mmCIF file of the C-alpha atoms, coordinates in Angstrom:
data_MODEL
# 
_entry.id   MODEL 
# 
loop_
_atom_site.group_PDB 
_atom_site.id 
_atom_site.type_symbol 
_atom_site.label_atom_id 
_atom_site.label_alt_id 
_atom_site.label_comp_id 
_atom_site.label_asym_id 
_atom_site.label_entity_id 
_atom_site.label_seq_id 
_atom_site.pdbx_PDB_ins_code 
_atom_site.Cartn_x 
_atom_site.Cartn_y 
_atom_site.Cartn_z 
_atom_site.occupancy 
_atom_site.B_iso_or_equiv 
_atom_site.pdbx_formal_charge 
_atom_site.auth_seq_id 
_atom_site.auth_comp_id 
_atom_site.auth_asym_id 
_atom_site.auth_atom_id 
_atom_site.pdbx_PDB_model_num 
ATOM 1  C CA . MET A 1 1  ? 114.402 128.419 175.615 1.00 0.00 ? 1  MET A CA 1 
ATOM 2  C CA . LEU A 1 2  ? 110.662 128.486 176.584 1.00 0.00 ? 2  LEU A CA 1 
ATOM 3  C CA . GLY A 1 3  ? 111.683 128.730 180.810 1.00 0.00 ? 3  GLY A CA 1 
ATOM 4  C CA . ALA A 1 4  ? 113.658 132.045 179.857 1.00 0.00 ? 4  ALA A CA 1 
ATOM 5  C CA . LEU A 1 5  ? 110.339 133.391 177.875 1.00 0.00 ? 5  LEU A CA 1 
ATOM 6  C CA . ALA A 1 6  ? 108.364 132.568 180.734 1.00 0.00 ? 6  ALA A CA 1 
ATOM 7  C CA . LYS A 1 7  ? 110.487 134.379 183.019 1.00 0.00 ? 7  LYS A CA 1 
ATOM 8  C CA . MET A 1 8  ? 110.131 137.401 180.961 1.00 0.00 ? 8  MET A CA 1 
ATOM 9  C CA . GLY A 1 9  ? 106.368 136.997 180.809 1.00 0.00 ? 9  GLY A CA 1 
ATOM 10 C CA . ILE A 1 10 ? 105.769 136.277 177.016 1.00 0.00 ? 10 ILE A CA 1 
ATOM 11 C CA . VAL A 1 11 ? 104.260 133.286 177.959 1.00 0.00 ? 11 VAL A CA 1 
ATOM 12 C CA . SER A 1 12 ? 103.186 131.644 181.134 1.00 0.00 ? 12 SER A CA 1 
ATOM 13 C CA . VAL A 1 13 ? 105.265 128.954 183.111 1.00 0.00 ? 13 VAL A CA 1 
ATOM 14 C CA . ASP A 1 14 ? 102.567 126.484 183.175 1.00 0.00 ? 14 ASP A CA 1 
ATOM 15 C CA . SER A 1 15 ? 101.873 127.231 179.217 1.00 0.00 ? 15 SER A CA 1 
ATOM 16 C CA . ALA A 1 16 ? 105.329 126.583 178.658 1.00 0.00 ? 16 ALA A CA 1 
ATOM 17 C CA . LYS A 1 17 ? 105.815 123.257 180.647 1.00 0.00 ? 17 LYS A CA 1 
ATOM 18 C CA . MET A 1 18 ? 102.469 121.944 179.142 1.00 0.00 ? 18 MET A CA 1 
ATOM 19 C CA . ALA A 1 19 ? 103.449 122.671 175.180 1.00 0.00 ? 19 ALA A CA 1 
ATOM 20 C CA . ILE A 1 20 ? 106.882 120.975 176.188 1.00 0.00 ? 20 ILE A CA 1 
ATOM 21 C CA . SER A 1 21 ? 105.212 117.689 177.639 1.00 0.00 ? 21 SER A CA 1 
ATOM 22 C CA . GLU A 1 22 ? 102.999 117.991 174.554 1.00 0.00 ? 22 GLU A CA 1 
ATOM 23 C CA . MET A 1 23 ? 106.036 117.738 172.326 1.00 0.00 ? 23 MET A CA 1 
ATOM 24 C CA . PHE A 1 24 ? 108.606 115.650 174.013 1.00 0.00 ? 24 PHE A CA 1 
ATOM 25 C CA . SER A 1 25 ? 107.716 112.564 175.988 1.00 0.00 ? 25 SER A CA 1 
ATOM 26 C CA . ASP A 1 26 ? 111.126 112.833 178.132 1.00 0.00 ? 26 ASP A CA 1 
ATOM 27 C CA . GLU A 1 27 ? 110.343 114.480 181.435 1.00 0.00 ? 27 GLU A CA 1 
ATOM 28 C CA . ARG A 1 28 ? 113.731 116.138 181.563 1.00 0.00 ? 28 ARG A CA 1 
ATOM 29 C CA . ASN A 1 29 ? 112.748 118.747 178.794 1.00 0.00 ? 29 ASN A CA 1 
ATOM 30 C CA . VAL A 1 30 ? 110.243 120.174 181.151 1.00 0.00 ? 30 VAL A CA 1 
ATOM 31 C CA . LYS A 1 31 ? 112.779 120.221 183.966 1.00 0.00 ? 31 LYS A CA 1 
ATOM 32 C CA . ALA A 1 32 ? 115.255 121.594 181.842 1.00 0.00 ? 32 ALA A CA 1 
ATOM 33 C CA . ALA A 1 33 ? 112.859 124.474 181.047 1.00 0.00 ? 33 ALA A CA 1 
ATOM 34 C CA . GLU A 1 34 ? 112.264 124.998 184.801 1.00 0.00 ? 34 GLU A CA 1 
ATOM 35 C CA . ALA A 1 35 ? 115.688 125.297 185.428 1.00 0.00 ? 35 ALA A CA 1 
ATOM 36 C CA . ALA A 1 36 ? 116.223 128.022 182.780 1.00 0.00 ? 36 ALA A CA 1 
ATOM 37 C CA . TYR A 1 37 ? 113.059 129.934 184.469 1.00 0.00 ? 37 TYR A CA 1 
ATOM 38 C CA . LYS A 1 38 ? 114.734 129.729 188.015 1.00 0.00 ? 38 LYS A CA 1 
ATOM 39 C CA . GLU A 1 39 ? 118.116 130.980 186.550 1.00 0.00 ? 39 GLU A CA 1 
ATOM 40 C CA . MET A 1 40 ? 116.977 133.688 184.730 1.00 0.00 ? 40 MET A CA 1 
ATOM 41 C CA . SER A 1 41 ? 117.526 137.186 186.676 1.00 0.00 ? 41 SER A CA 1 
ATOM 42 C CA . ALA A 1 42 ? 114.294 139.188 186.826 1.00 0.00 ? 42 ALA A CA 1 
# 
């Protein structure tokens, strides 16, 4: 969800990735956010 919000400009991609990393130890969560960011159309 944060990846999609980053794509909409509500949060920055770096902020979203940092927040996810701080909340969840599994790196797959960051990768999922990156995938959501890339999949969102502009």
